[in-house]
TORZABA-234137 format. One record per atom (N, C-alpha, C): residue number from 1; residue in three letters; y, x, z. Coordinates in nm, 4 decimals, always signed. Example, Ala and Ser with C-alpha at 12.3 -4.5 7.8 and 13.67 -1.06 7.14 Angstrom:
BEGIN
1|ALA|-0.5690|+1.3190|+0.7800
1|ALA|-0.4500|+1.2300|+0.7800
1|ALA|-0.3300|+1.3200|+0.7800
2|SER|-0.2250|+1.2850|+0.7080
2|SER|-0.1060|+1.3670|+0.7140
2|SER|+0.0030|+1.2900|+0.7870
% end
This chain:
BEGIN
1|MET|-0.1170|+0.0844|+0.0000
1|MET|+0.0000|+0.0000|+0.0000
1|MET|+0.1232|+0.0889|+0.0000
2|LYS|+0.2177|+0.0542|-0.0843
2|LYS|+0.3420|+0.1301|-0.0931
2|LYS|+0.4599|+0.0335|-0.0744
3|PRO|+0.5035|+0.0145|+0.0520
3|PRO|+0.6156|-0.0768|+0.0776
3|PRO|+0.7482|-0.0174|+0.0328
4|SER|+0.8470|-0.1022|+0.0186
4|SER|+0.9834|-0.0633|-0.0207
4|SER|+0.9871|+0.0116|-0.1527
5|SER|+0.8980|-0.0234|-0.2448
5|SER|+0.8919|+0.0475|-0.3727
5|SER|+0.9830|-0.0146|-0.4782
6|GLY|+1.0338|-0.1338|-0.4528
6|GLY|+1.1236|-0.1978|-0.5476
6|GLY|+1.0529|-0.2746|-0.6573
7|LYS|+0.9192|-0.2795|-0.6526
7|LYS|+0.8450|-0.3559|-0.7525
7|LYS|+0.7215|-0.4149|-0.6877
8|GLN|+0.6637|-0.5139|-0.7536
8|GLN|+0.5371|-0.5729|-0.7095
8|GLN|+0.4343|-0.5439|-0.8184
9|GLU|+0.3295|-0.4715|-0.7809
9|GLU|+0.2271|-0.4365|-0.8789
9|GLU|+0.0971|-0.4030|-0.8067
10|VAL|-0.0142|-0.4431|-0.8673
10|VAL|-0.1468|-0.4106|-0.8169
10|VAL|-0.2136|-0.3224|-0.9216
11|ILE|-0.2580|-0.2037|-0.8802
11|ILE|-0.3234|-0.1099|-0.9712
11|ILE|-0.4628|-0.0812|-0.9178
12|GLU|-0.5639|-0.1048|-1.0020
12|GLU|-0.7016|-0.0761|-0.9633
12|GLU|-0.7273|+0.0732|-0.9778
13|GLU|-0.7675|+0.1380|-0.8690
13|GLU|-0.7899|+0.2830|-0.8661
13|GLU|-0.9380|+0.3178|-0.8805
14|GLY|-1.0234|+0.2225|-0.8661
14|GLY|-1.1678|+0.2436|-0.8718
14|GLY|-1.2360|+0.1208|-0.8180
15|GLU|-1.3662|+0.1305|-0.8009
15|GLU|-1.4411|+0.0161|-0.7514
15|GLU|-1.3982|-0.0173|-0.6089
16|ASN|-1.3442|-0.1363|-0.5912
16|ASN|-1.2987|-0.1863|-0.4610
16|ASN|-1.1870|-0.1038|-0.3991
17|LYS|-1.1077|-0.0351|-0.4801
17|LYS|-0.9946|+0.0425|-0.4288
17|LYS|-0.8722|+0.0132|-0.5161
18|PHE|-0.7631|-0.0267|-0.4505
18|PHE|-0.6419|-0.0663|-0.5199
18|PHE|-0.5204|-0.0013|-0.4544
19|THR|-0.4187|+0.0258|-0.5350
19|THR|-0.2876|+0.0633|-0.4835
19|THR|-0.1957|-0.0540|-0.5113
20|VAL|-0.1233|-0.0971|-0.4087
20|VAL|-0.0366|-0.2138|-0.4220
20|VAL|+0.1064|-0.1711|-0.3887
21|PHE|+0.1966|-0.1960|-0.4818
21|PHE|+0.3389|-0.1673|-0.4637
21|PHE|+0.4078|-0.2961|-0.4203
22|LEU|+0.4889|-0.2862|-0.3146
22|LEU|+0.5567|-0.4025|-0.2588
22|LEU|+0.7065|-0.3795|-0.2501
23|LYS|+0.7826|-0.4862|-0.2636
23|LYS|+0.9284|-0.4782|-0.2506
23|LYS|+0.9721|-0.4763|-0.1047
24|SER|+0.8979|-0.5441|-0.0183
24|SER|+0.9369|-0.5591|+0.1222
24|SER|+0.9230|-0.4300|+0.2009
25|ALA|+1.0091|-0.4174|+0.3004
25|ALA|+1.0007|-0.3060|+0.3946
25|ALA|+0.8930|-0.3365|+0.4982
26|PRO|+0.8315|-0.2329|+0.5555
26|PRO|+0.7266|-0.2552|+0.6549
26|PRO|+0.7829|-0.2861|+0.7936
27|GLU|+0.8526|-0.3970|+0.8042
27|GLU|+0.9103|-0.4367|+0.9328
27|GLU|+0.8857|-0.5848|+0.9558
28|SER|+0.8552|-0.6198|+1.0790
28|SER|+0.8322|-0.7593|+1.1204
28|SER|+0.7238|-0.8285|+1.0385
29|GLY|+0.6275|-0.7528|+0.9874
29|GLY|+0.5175|-0.8122|+0.9122
29|GLY|+0.5523|-0.8568|+0.7719
30|LYS|+0.6716|-0.8257|+0.7233
30|LYS|+0.7142|-0.8703|+0.5904
30|LYS|+0.6280|-0.8120|+0.4796
31|ALA|+0.5963|-0.6833|+0.4875
31|ALA|+0.5151|-0.6199|+0.3839
31|ALA|+0.3726|-0.6754|+0.3863
32|ASN|+0.3184|-0.7001|+0.5041
32|ASN|+0.1837|-0.7574|+0.5131
32|ASN|+0.1793|-0.8974|+0.4516
33|ALA|+0.2799|-0.9772|+0.4785
33|ALA|+0.2860|-1.1120|+0.4212
33|ALA|+0.2969|-1.1054|+0.2695
34|GLU|+0.3787|-1.0129|+0.2190
34|GLU|+0.3926|-0.9973|+0.0745
34|GLU|+0.2612|-0.9483|+0.0136
35|LEU|+0.1922|-0.8585|+0.0821
35|LEU|+0.0635|-0.8070|+0.0347
35|LEU|-0.0376|-0.9197|+0.0182
36|VAL|-0.0508|-1.0036|+0.1196
36|VAL|-0.1463|-1.1145|+0.1141
36|VAL|-0.1107|-1.2098|+0.0005
37|LYS|+0.0160|-1.2406|-0.0137
37|LYS|+0.0608|-1.3321|-0.1192
37|LYS|+0.0334|-1.2732|-0.2581
38|LEU|+0.0643|-1.1455|-0.2778
38|LEU|+0.0445|-1.0809|-0.4068
38|LEU|-0.1040|-1.0701|-0.4413
39|LEU|-0.1877|-1.0330|-0.3439
39|LEU|-0.3313|-1.0229|-0.3704
39|LEU|-0.3936|-1.1600|-0.3939
40|HIS|-0.3430|-1.2628|-0.3267
40|HIS|-0.3892|-1.3996|-0.3522
40|HIS|-0.3618|-1.4381|-0.4977
41|LYS|-0.2452|-1.4043|-0.5446
41|LYS|-0.2081|-1.4323|-0.6836
41|LYS|-0.2940|-1.3498|-0.7807
42|TYR|-0.3216|-1.2249|-0.7473
42|TYR|-0.3985|-1.1345|-0.8336
42|TYR|-0.5452|-1.1773|-0.8442
43|PHE|-0.6072|-1.2089|-0.7293
43|PHE|-0.7497|-1.2420|-0.7266
43|PHE|-0.7772|-1.3916|-0.7402
44|LYS|-0.6741|-1.4752|-0.7267
44|LYS|-0.6864|-1.6210|-0.7378
44|LYS|-0.7823|-1.6784|-0.6329
45|THR|-0.7791|-1.6203|-0.5127
45|THR|-0.8599|-1.6685|-0.4014
45|THR|-0.7951|-1.6256|-0.2704
46|ASP|-0.8511|-1.6727|-0.1598
46|ASP|-0.7957|-1.6379|-0.0283
46|ASP|-0.8122|-1.4892|+0.0018
47|VAL|-0.7120|-1.4332|+0.0689
47|VAL|-0.7121|-1.2915|+0.1064
47|VAL|-0.6717|-1.2814|+0.2530
48|LYS|-0.7431|-1.1956|+0.3276
48|LYS|-0.7154|-1.1771|+0.4696
48|LYS|-0.7186|-1.0279|+0.5010
49|ILE|-0.6210|-0.9788|+0.5767
49|ILE|-0.6207|-0.8396|+0.6199
49|ILE|-0.7195|-0.8273|+0.7353
50|LYS|-0.8216|-0.7437|+0.7185
50|LYS|-0.9250|-0.7254|+0.8205
50|LYS|-0.8885|-0.6132|+0.9179
51|SER|-0.8277|-0.5046|+0.8672
51|SER|-0.7851|-0.3952|+0.9548
51|SER|-0.6717|-0.3194|+0.8892
52|GLY|-0.5939|-0.2506|+0.9729
52|GLY|-0.4835|-0.1710|+0.9222
52|GLY|-0.3501|-0.2423|+0.9201
53|LEU|-0.3292|-0.3366|+1.0107
53|LEU|-0.2043|-0.4120|+1.0118
53|LEU|-0.0809|-0.3225|+1.0229
54|LYS|-0.0927|-0.2083|+1.0895
54|LYS|+0.0215|-0.1181|+1.1069
54|LYS|+0.0047|+0.0105|+1.0275
55|SER|-0.0800|+0.0084|+0.9267
55|SER|-0.1095|+0.1269|+0.8464
55|SER|-0.0844|+0.0982|+0.6992
56|LYS|-0.0588|+0.2037|+0.6214
56|LYS|-0.0459|+0.1870|+0.4766
56|LYS|-0.1819|+0.1648|+0.4113
57|LYS|-0.2884|+0.2101|+0.4775
57|LYS|-0.4241|+0.1884|+0.4285
57|LYS|-0.4827|+0.0695|+0.5022
58|LYS|-0.5283|-0.0278|+0.4259
58|LYS|-0.5782|-0.1508|+0.4845
58|LYS|-0.7145|-0.1870|+0.4261
59|ILE|-0.7880|-0.2636|+0.5023
59|ILE|-0.9105|-0.3250|+0.4520
59|ILE|-0.8828|-0.4743|+0.4464
60|VAL|-0.9012|-0.5313|+0.3284
60|VAL|-0.8766|-0.6743|+0.3120
60|VAL|-1.0055|-0.7432|+0.2682
61|GLU|-1.0159|-0.8679|+0.3073
61|GLU|-1.1283|-0.9518|+0.2674
61|GLU|-1.0786|-1.0449|+0.1582
62|VAL|-1.1478|-1.0444|+0.0464
62|VAL|-1.1100|-1.1286|-0.0677
62|VAL|-1.2137|-1.2376|-0.0835
63|GLY|-1.1685|-1.3629|-0.0814
63|GLY|-1.2593|-1.4764|-0.0949
63|GLY|-1.3341|-1.5043|+0.0340
64|GLU|-1.4085|-1.6138|+0.0336
64|GLU|-1.4860|-1.6500|+0.1533
64|GLU|-1.6188|-1.7046|+0.1142
% end
């Protein structure tokens, strides 16, 4: 995850590994909320952050 990058983009880096660029700053959960919203739009299913709420590296659950 790359917060405060000025763009929104999801780039697949390999199997089950993505780099996500976000416009929001990592404060008050804004970047995490933007991440979930952007990944929901990208994968067209529910997305949940499983670990890494305060880290740039996160594990997310896609779908249920």
